MMTF fields as JSON, N, C-alpha, C and O atoms, coordinates in Angstrom:
{
  "mmtfVersion": "1.0.0",
  "mmtfProducer": "UNKNOWN",
  "numBonds": 359,
  "numAtoms": 360,
  "numGroups": 90,
  "numChains": 1,
  "numModels": 1,
  "chainsPerModel": [1],
  "groupsPerChain": [90],
  "chainIdList": ["A"],
  "bondAtomList": [4, 2, 8, 6, 12, 10, 16, 14, 20, 18, 24, 22, 28, 26, 32, 30, 36, 34, 40, 38, 44, 42, 48, 46, 52, 50, 56, 54, 60, 58, 64, 62, 68, 66, 72, 70, 76, 74, 80, 78, 84, 82, 88, 86, 92, 90, 96, 94, 100, 98, 104, 102, 108, 106, 112, 110, 116, 114, 120, 118, 124, 122, 128, 126, 132, 130, 136, 134, 140, 138, 144, 142, 148, 146, 152, 150, 156, 154, 160, 158, 164, 162, 168, 166, 172, 170, 176, 174, 180, 178, 184, 182, 188, 186, 192, 190, 196, 194, 200, 198, 204, 202, 208, 206, 212, 210, 216, 214, 220, 218, 224, 222, 228, 226, 232, 230, 236, 234, 240, 238, 244, 242, 248, 246, 252, 250, 256, 254, 260, 258, 264, 262, 268, 266, 272, 270, 276, 274, 280, 278, 284, 282, 288, 286, 292, 290, 296, 294, 300, 298, 304, 302, 308, 306, 312, 310, 316, 314, 320, 318, 324, 322, 328, 326, 332, 330, 336, 334, 340, 338, 344, 342, 348, 346, 352, 350, 356, 354],
  "bondOrderList": [1, 1, 1, 1, 1, 1, 1, 1, 1, 1, 1, 1, 1, 1, 1, 1, 1, 1, 1, 1, 1, 1, 1, 1, 1, 1, 1, 1, 1, 1, 1, 1, 1, 1, 1, 1, 1, 1, 1, 1, 1, 1, 1, 1, 1, 1, 1, 1, 1, 1, 1, 1, 1, 1, 1, 1, 1, 1, 1, 1, 1, 1, 1, 1, 1, 1, 1, 1, 1, 1, 1, 1, 1, 1, 1, 1, 1, 1, 1, 1, 1, 1, 1, 1, 1, 1, 1, 1, 1],
  "groupList": [{"groupName": "MET", "atomNameList": ["N", "CA", "C", "O"], "elementList": ["N", "C", "C", "O"], "formalChargeList": [0, 0, 0, 0], "bondAtomList": [1, 0, 2, 1, 3, 2], "bondOrderList": [1, 1, 2], "singleLetterCode": "M", "chemCompType": "L-PEPTIDE LINKING"}, {"groupName": "ARG", "atomNameList": ["N", "CA", "C", "O"], "elementList": ["N", "C", "C", "O"], "formalChargeList": [0, 0, 0, 0], "bondAtomList": [1, 0, 2, 1, 3, 2], "bondOrderList": [1, 1, 2], "singleLetterCode": "R", "chemCompType": "L-PEPTIDE LINKING"}, {"groupName": "GLU", "atomNameList": ["N", "CA", "C", "O"], "elementList": ["N", "C", "C", "O"], "formalChargeList": [0, 0, 0, 0], "bondAtomList": [1, 0, 2, 1, 3, 2], "bondOrderList": [1, 1, 2], "singleLetterCode": "E", "chemCompType": "L-PEPTIDE LINKING"}, {"groupName": "ILE", "atomNameList": ["N", "CA", "C", "O"], "elementList": ["N", "C", "C", "O"], "formalChargeList": [0, 0, 0, 0], "bondAtomList": [1, 0, 2, 1, 3, 2], "bondOrderList": [1, 1, 2], "singleLetterCode": "I", "chemCompType": "L-PEPTIDE LINKING"}, {"groupName": "ASP", "atomNameList": ["N", "CA", "C", "O"], "elementList": ["N", "C", "C", "O"], "formalChargeList": [0, 0, 0, 0], "bondAtomList": [1, 0, 2, 1, 3, 2], "bondOrderList": [1, 1, 2], "singleLetterCode": "D", "chemCompType": "L-PEPTIDE LINKING"}, {"groupName": "SER", "atomNameList": ["N", "CA", "C", "O"], "elementList": ["N", "C", "C", "O"], "formalChargeList": [0, 0, 0, 0], "bondAtomList": [1, 0, 2, 1, 3, 2], "bondOrderList": [1, 1, 2], "singleLetterCode": "S", "chemCompType": "L-PEPTIDE LINKING"}, {"groupName": "THR", "atomNameList": ["N", "CA", "C", "O"], "elementList": ["N", "C", "C", "O"], "formalChargeList": [0, 0, 0, 0], "bondAtomList": [1, 0, 2, 1, 3, 2], "bondOrderList": [1, 1, 2], "singleLetterCode": "T", "chemCompType": "L-PEPTIDE LINKING"}, {"groupName": "LYS", "atomNameList": ["N", "CA", "C", "O"], "elementList": ["N", "C", "C", "O"], "formalChargeList": [0, 0, 0, 0], "bondAtomList": [1, 0, 2, 1, 3, 2], "bondOrderList": [1, 1, 2], "singleLetterCode": "K", "chemCompType": "L-PEPTIDE LINKING"}, {"groupName": "GLN", "atomNameList": ["N", "CA", "C", "O"], "elementList": ["N", "C", "C", "O"], "formalChargeList": [0, 0, 0, 0], "bondAtomList": [1, 0, 2, 1, 3, 2], "bondOrderList": [1, 1, 2], "singleLetterCode": "Q", "chemCompType": "L-PEPTIDE LINKING"}, {"groupName": "LEU", "atomNameList": ["N", "CA", "C", "O"], "elementList": ["N", "C", "C", "O"], "formalChargeList": [0, 0, 0, 0], "bondAtomList": [1, 0, 2, 1, 3, 2], "bondOrderList": [1, 1, 2], "singleLetterCode": "L", "chemCompType": "L-PEPTIDE LINKING"}, {"groupName": "VAL", "atomNameList": ["N", "CA", "C", "O"], "elementList": ["N", "C", "C", "O"], "formalChargeList": [0, 0, 0, 0], "bondAtomList": [1, 0, 2, 1, 3, 2], "bondOrderList": [1, 1, 2], "singleLetterCode": "V", "chemCompType": "L-PEPTIDE LINKING"}, {"groupName": "ALA", "atomNameList": ["N", "CA", "C", "O"], "elementList": ["N", "C", "C", "O"], "formalChargeList": [0, 0, 0, 0], "bondAtomList": [1, 0, 2, 1, 3, 2], "bondOrderList": [1, 1, 2], "singleLetterCode": "A", "chemCompType": "L-PEPTIDE LINKING"}, {"groupName": "ASN", "atomNameList": ["N", "CA", "C", "O"], "elementList": ["N", "C", "C", "O"], "formalChargeList": [0, 0, 0, 0], "bondAtomList": [1, 0, 2, 1, 3, 2], "bondOrderList": [1, 1, 2], "singleLetterCode": "N", "chemCompType": "L-PEPTIDE LINKING"}, {"groupName": "GLY", "atomNameList": ["N", "CA", "C", "O"], "elementList": ["N", "C", "C", "O"], "formalChargeList": [0, 0, 0, 0], "bondAtomList": [1, 0, 2, 1, 3, 2], "bondOrderList": [1, 1, 2], "singleLetterCode": "G", "chemCompType": "PEPTIDE LINKING"}, {"groupName": "HIS", "atomNameList": ["N", "CA", "C", "O"], "elementList": ["N", "C", "C", "O"], "formalChargeList": [0, 0, 0, 0], "bondAtomList": [1, 0, 2, 1, 3, 2], "bondOrderList": [1, 1, 2], "singleLetterCode": "H", "chemCompType": "L-PEPTIDE LINKING"}, {"groupName": "PRO", "atomNameList": ["N", "CA", "C", "O"], "elementList": ["N", "C", "C", "O"], "formalChargeList": [0, 0, 0, 0], "bondAtomList": [1, 0, 2, 1, 3, 2], "bondOrderList": [1, 1, 2], "singleLetterCode": "P", "chemCompType": "L-PEPTIDE LINKING"}, {"groupName": "TRP", "atomNameList": ["N", "CA", "C", "O"], "elementList": ["N", "C", "C", "O"], "formalChargeList": [0, 0, 0, 0], "bondAtomList": [1, 0, 2, 1, 3, 2], "bondOrderList": [1, 1, 2], "singleLetterCode": "W", "chemCompType": "L-PEPTIDE LINKING"}, {"groupName": "PHE", "atomNameList": ["N", "CA", "C", "O"], "elementList": ["N", "C", "C", "O"], "formalChargeList": [0, 0, 0, 0], "bondAtomList": [1, 0, 2, 1, 3, 2], "bondOrderList": [1, 1, 2], "singleLetterCode": "F", "chemCompType": "L-PEPTIDE LINKING"}, {"groupName": "CYS", "atomNameList": ["N", "CA", "C", "O"], "elementList": ["N", "C", "C", "O"], "formalChargeList": [0, 0, 0, 0], "bondAtomList": [1, 0, 2, 1, 3, 2], "bondOrderList": [1, 1, 2], "singleLetterCode": "C", "chemCompType": "L-PEPTIDE LINKING"}, {"groupName": "TYR", "atomNameList": ["N", "CA", "C", "O"], "elementList": ["N", "C", "C", "O"], "formalChargeList": [0, 0, 0, 0], "bondAtomList": [1, 0, 2, 1, 3, 2], "bondOrderList": [1, 1, 2], "singleLetterCode": "Y", "chemCompType": "L-PEPTIDE LINKING"}],
  "groupTypeList": [0, 1, 2, 3, 4, 3, 5, 6, 2, 1, 7, 6, 8, 9, 10, 2, 3, 6, 1, 2, 10, 2, 11, 11, 9, 12, 13, 10, 4, 13, 11, 7, 14, 3, 2, 11, 13, 2, 2, 12, 11, 15, 5, 14, 10, 1, 11, 5, 9, 11, 13, 15, 8, 10, 9, 10, 15, 9, 2, 13, 5, 1, 9, 11, 9, 13, 6, 16, 8, 13, 3, 17, 17, 18, 2, 17, 4, 13, 15, 1, 7, 1, 7, 10, 19, 10, 6, 15, 9, 6],
  "groupIdList": [1, 2, 3, 4, 5, 6, 7, 8, 9, 10, 11, 12, 13, 14, 15, 16, 17, 18, 19, 20, 21, 22, 23, 24, 25, 26, 27, 28, 29, 30, 31, 32, 33, 34, 35, 36, 37, 38, 39, 40, 41, 42, 43, 44, 45, 46, 47, 48, 49, 50, 51, 52, 53, 54, 55, 56, 57, 58, 59, 60, 61, 62, 63, 64, 65, 66, 67, 68, 69, 70, 71, 72, 73, 74, 75, 76, 77, 78, 79, 80, 81, 82, 83, 84, 85, 86, 87, 88, 89, 90],
  "secStructList": [7, 7, 7, 7, 7, 7, 7, 7, 1, 1, 1, 1, 7, 7, 7, 7, 7, 2, 2, 2, 2, 2, 6, 6, 1, 7, 1, 7, 6, 6, 7, 7, 7, 7, 7, 7, 6, 6, 7, 7, 2, 2, 2, 2, 2, 2, 2, 2, 2, 2, 7, 1, 7, 7, 7, 7, 7, 5, 1, 1, 1, 1, 5, 7, 7, 7, 6, 6, 7, 7, 7, 7, 7, 7, 7, 1, 1, 7, 1, 1, 7, 7, 7, 7, 7, 7, 7, 7, 7, 7],
  "xCoordList": [31.793, 32.015, 31.636, 30.696, 31.618, 30.47, 31.869, 33.09, 30.523, 31.52, 31.263, 30.193, 31.513, 31.765, 32.428, 33.632, 31.547, 32.075, 32.684, 31.683, 33.218, 34.389, 34.962, 35.768, 34.178, 34.588, 35.666, 34.999, 36.434, 37.121, 37.179, 36.722, 37.955, 37.362, 38.638, 38.691, 39.72, 40.834, 41.792, 41.683, 42.965, 44.095, 44.627, 44.395, 45.521, 45.245, 44.274, 43.51, 44.213, 42.946, 42.968, 42.97, 42.978, 42.21, 40.862, 40.193, 40.244, 39.384, 38.322, 38.487, 37.427, 37.42, 36.169, 35.065, 36.567, 35.218, 34.417, 33.748, 34.907, 34.363, 32.319, 31.845, 31.881, 30.509, 30.165, 29.255, 30.928, 30.673, 31.316, 30.985, 32.424, 32.859, 31.717, 31.341, 31.271, 30.296, 29.317, 28.753, 29.019, 27.164, 27.372, 26.219, 28.226, 28.447, 29.242, 29.545, 29.625, 29.165, 28.229, 28.539, 26.931, 25.755, 25.292, 24.526, 25.35, 24.519, 26.003, 25.857, 27.564, 28.069, 28.956, 29.744, 28.148, 28.402, 29.348, 30.026, 30.055, 31.456, 31.726, 32.895, 31.405, 31.469, 31.643, 32.68, 30.63, 30.418, 31.695, 32.423, 31.737, 33.098, 32.483, 31.355, 33.614, 33.22, 34.303, 35.458, 33.998, 34.911, 34.646, 34.023, 34.723, 33.967, 35.727, 36.897, 34.95, 36.488, 37.578, 37.405, 38.886, 39.763, 41.414, 42.566, 40.475, 41.932, 42.339, 41.723, 42.99, 43.618, 43.337, 43.782, 42.51, 42.68, 42.254, 42.643, 41.357, 40.857, 42.785, 43.152, 43.386, 43.706, 45.018, 45.82, 45.021, 46.164, 45.234, 45.974, 44.349, 44.14, 44.022, 44.216, 43.653, 44.196, 45.119, 45.258, 46.41, 47.602, 48.0, 48.595, 47.464, 47.837, 47.411, 48.181, 46.369, 45.905, 46.634, 46.674, 47.548, 48.081, 49.63, 50.512, 49.938, 51.306, 52.435, 52.538, 53.123, 53.827, 54.753, 55.017, 55.325, 56.54, 56.542, 55.4, 57.739, 56.88, 58.267, 59.419, 58.056, 59.33, 59.783, 59.457, 60.35, 60.722, 61.865, 62.499, 62.479, 62.885, 64.005, 63.514, 65.217, 65.738, 66.36, 66.107, 67.179, 67.781, 68.902, 68.899, 70.095, 70.981, 70.658, 70.593, 70.554, 70.382, 69.274, 69.012, 68.821, 67.248, 65.947, 66.187, 64.673, 63.63, 62.973, 62.977, 62.554, 62.085, 60.623, 59.818, 60.293, 58.471, 58.191, 58.957, 57.116, 56.415, 55.603, 55.498, 55.158, 55.007, 53.839, 54.366, 52.82, 52.115, 51.698, 50.477, 53.444, 53.532, 53.995, 54.635, 53.452, 54.611, 54.493, 53.923, 55.405, 54.826, 54.112, 54.16, 53.381, 52.486, 52.138, 51.454, 52.845, 52.469, 51.151, 50.719, 50.345, 49.885, 49.202, 49.835, 48.147, 48.47, 47.392, 46.879, 47.057, 45.365, 45.473, 44.713, 47.019, 46.367, 46.917, 47.419, 46.984, 47.77, 46.761, 45.559, 47.027, 47.886, 50.015, 50.302, 50.687, 51.764, 52.841, 52.584, 54.957, 55.409, 55.925, 56.146, 56.22, 56.513, 57.905, 58.218, 58.828, 59.954, 59.807, 58.789, 60.606, 60.289, 61.999, 62.894, 62.21, 63.545, 63.9, 63.226, 64.808, 64.685, 66.167, 67.105, 66.172, 67.342, 67.657, 67.243, 68.559, 68.639, 68.871, 69.081, 68.918, 69.108, 69.871, 69.487, 71.438, 71.574, 72.504, 72.608],
  "yCoordList": [-160.203, -161.248, -161.543, -162.268, -161.56, -162.588, -163.439, -163.407, -164.226, -165.211, -165.157, -164.586, -165.313, -165.389, -166.59, -166.554, -167.757, -168.69, -169.064, -169.36, -169.152, -169.427, -170.622, -171.253, -170.871, -171.123, -171.634, -171.621, -171.843, -171.934, -173.357, -174.478, -172.821, -173.852, -174.04, -174.759, -173.588, -174.293, -173.843, -172.985, -174.86, -175.488, -173.796, -173.608, -172.7, -172.137, -170.559, -170.715, -169.529, -168.612, -167.134, -167.007, -166.27, -165.202, -165.237, -165.715, -164.555, -164.804, -163.181, -162.663, -162.57, -161.086, -161.204, -161.58, -160.761, -161.123, -159.665, -159.785, -158.388, -157.279, -157.213, -156.32, -157.639, -157.739, -158.338, -158.0, -159.554, -160.32, -159.935, -160.366, -158.887, -158.287, -156.832, -156.271, -156.369, -155.05, -155.945, -155.258, -156.976, -157.707, -158.125, -158.402, -158.417, -158.771, -157.37, -157.556, -156.199, -155.017, -154.133, -152.951, -154.591, -154.144, -153.288, -153.733, -151.934, -151.401, -150.692, -149.533, -151.044, -150.021, -148.859, -148.731, -148.155, -146.546, -146.644, -147.496, -145.711, -145.372, -146.95, -146.838, -147.947, -149.395, -149.25, -149.683, -148.599, -148.916, -148.491, -147.51, -149.249, -149.166, -147.735, -147.434, -147.317, -146.55, -146.774, -146.508, -147.339, -147.025, -145.974, -146.499, -144.587, -143.908, -143.634, -143.849, -143.063, -141.932, -143.369, -144.585, -142.395, -143.057, -143.519, -143.934, -143.087, -143.951, -145.045, -146.104, -144.976, -146.61, -146.812, -147.776, -145.811, -146.284, -147.387, -147.646, -147.938, -149.615, -151.126, -152.114, -150.392, -151.199, -151.122, -152.039, -149.562, -149.145, -149.932, -150.854, -150.067, -150.265, -152.252, -153.015, -152.867, -154.356, -154.433, -155.25, -153.907, -154.125, -154.146, -155.002, -152.922, -152.903, -154.067, -154.698, -154.401, -155.846, -156.763, -157.386, -157.317, -158.691, -158.135, -158.99, -156.931, -156.681, -156.319, -157.068, -155.429, -154.835, -155.986, -156.28, -156.733, -157.392, -158.611, -158.949, -159.887, -161.092, -161.475, -161.346, -161.766, -162.271, -164.026, -164.582, -164.543, -165.78, -166.381, -166.482, -166.997, -167.81, -168.791, -169.518, -168.653, -169.236, -170.851, -170.921, -172.14, -173.056, -173.27, -174.009, -172.54, -173.055, -171.362, -170.143, -172.295, -171.498, -171.806, -171.746, -172.071, -173.16, -172.362, -172.063, -172.21, -171.209, -172.337, -173.542, -171.924, -172.237, -172.311, -171.436, -173.399, -172.852, -174.301, -175.25, -174.313, -175.825, -176.373, -175.843, -177.657, -178.729, -177.591, -177.306, -177.172, -175.962, -175.444, -175.299, -174.215, -173.229, -173.26, -174.159, -171.48, -170.889, -169.121, -168.444, -168.657, -167.481, -167.179, -167.964, -165.734, -165.599, -164.197, -163.484, -163.649, -162.79, -162.257, -162.898, -161.102, -160.839, -159.695, -158.693, -159.272, -158.06, -157.766, -158.541, -156.415, -155.673, -154.196, -153.246, -154.325, -152.528, -153.522, -152.638, -154.614, -154.626, -154.83, -154.927, -154.874, -155.78, -155.016, -154.604, -155.002, -154.547, -155.222, -155.819, -155.244, -155.456, -155.054, -153.849, -156.066, -155.801, -156.387, -157.385, -155.902, -156.44, -156.83, -156.472, -158.17, -158.852, -158.216, -158.123, -157.836, -157.859, -158.693, -158.645, -159.519, -160.164, -160.466, -161.093, -159.935, -159.778, -160.251, -159.791, -161.392, -161.469, -160.825, -159.625, -161.314, -160.565, -161.712, -162.876, -161.163, -161.858, -161.618, -162.54],
  "zCoordList": [62.801, 62.157, 60.944, 61.269, 59.561, 58.819, 57.93, 57.777, 57.496, 57.062, 54.968, 54.754, 54.479, 52.827, 52.02, 51.765, 51.583, 51.178, 49.872, 49.218, 49.465, 48.011, 47.913, 48.596, 46.577, 45.697, 44.117, 43.082, 44.025, 42.991, 41.92, 42.142, 40.631, 39.358, 38.872, 37.874, 39.303, 38.924, 40.012, 40.889, 39.618, 40.241, 41.427, 42.621, 40.193, 40.596, 40.298, 39.345, 40.759, 40.484, 41.735, 42.96, 40.571, 41.699, 41.707, 40.791, 43.106, 42.824, 43.13, 44.234, 42.261, 42.798, 43.627, 43.231, 45.035, 45.094, 46.304, 47.33, 45.541, 46.009, 46.083, 46.786, 45.754, 46.077, 46.92, 47.677, 47.006, 48.34, 49.949, 51.053, 49.52, 51.14, 51.041, 52.071, 49.625, 49.845, 50.676, 51.528, 50.696, 50.711, 51.996, 52.325, 53.176, 54.14, 54.684, 55.862, 54.276, 54.957, 54.537, 54.391, 54.279, 54.858, 55.423, 56.278, 55.414, 57.163, 57.107, 56.719, 57.399, 57.77, 56.789, 55.853, 57.807, 57.367, 57.064, 57.638, 55.819, 54.91, 54.19, 53.82, 53.91, 53.379, 52.056, 51.554, 51.235, 49.798, 49.006, 49.161, 48.345, 47.419, 45.943, 45.553, 45.617, 44.407, 43.397, 43.731, 41.934, 41.087, 40.313, 39.391, 40.029, 39.168, 38.547, 38.863, 37.553, 36.508, 36.086, 36.169, 35.552, 35.024, 36.282, 36.155, 37.38, 37.795, 38.537, 38.422, 39.048, 39.247, 40.611, 41.234, 41.174, 42.58, 43.567, 44.706, 42.792, 43.662, 43.319, 43.956, 42.004, 41.794, 42.959, 43.135, 43.831, 44.481, 45.452, 45.797, 45.933, 47.671, 47.343, 48.289, 45.757, 45.966, 46.139, 47.05, 45.686, 45.774, 47.383, 48.038, 47.741, 49.223, 49.828, 50.553, 49.637, 50.186, 50.144, 51.204, 48.985, 48.798, 49.095, 49.159, 49.253, 49.919, 48.843, 47.872, 48.935, 47.918, 47.738, 46.572, 48.751, 49.382, 49.79, 50.1, 50.013, 50.464, 51.441, 51.026, 52.249, 52.983, 53.281, 54.33, 52.485, 53.19, 53.242, 52.191, 54.63, 55.202, 54.012, 53.149, 54.158, 53.554, 54.392, 55.594, 53.712, 53.932, 53.189, 52.204, 53.679, 52.826, 51.568, 51.728, 50.469, 49.364, 48.621, 47.419, 49.375, 48.794, 50.086, 51.255, 49.36, 49.862, 51.018, 50.767, 51.984, 53.003, 52.57, 52.889, 51.821, 51.785, 52.109, 51.942, 52.541, 53.282, 51.658, 50.552, 52.235, 51.327, 50.204, 49.129, 50.362, 49.355, 49.568, 49.631, 50.064, 49.515, 48.438, 47.892, 47.785, 46.668, 46.816, 47.672, 45.42, 45.815, 44.297, 43.349, 44.298, 43.731, 43.378, 44.114, 41.717, 41.626, 41.072, 40.114, 41.522, 41.274, 40.426, 40.759, 39.411, 38.518, 39.405, 40.213, 39.152, 39.209, 38.718, 38.902, 37.823, 36.851, 35.198, 34.503, 34.554, 34.057, 32.651, 32.896, 31.745, 31.067, 30.76, 29.635, 31.462, 31.445, 32.081, 33.126, 31.273, 31.785, 33.285, 33.403, 34.771, 35.626, 35.959, 35.309, 36.911, 37.915, 38.458, 39.051, 39.092, 40.444, 40.952, 40.112, 42.415, 42.757, 43.648, 44.677, 43.614, 44.686, 45.586, 45.096, 46.879, 47.744, 48.868, 49.932, 48.737, 50.121, 51.089, 50.908, 52.343, 53.636, 53.983, 53.868, 54.595, 55.308, 56.847, 57.655]
}
């Protein structure tokens, strides 16, 4: 296992760590990251790592989030307009 140190400068921030992950995988066969051409495959990979959905429990009609928890939207193929769908499960 390899550890990557990350320092942030703002309260909320997304940090690109592709190079750091590549460096941590140095010497592992097939781990080279390639961004070539006009495709948006890197955006799809980033989105799959972040996950397309979130499941949050409810207490009554309120989100049951911890003190420091929140829900964030991460754009990986913008700028563009997006829709977020909220469906309560009963």
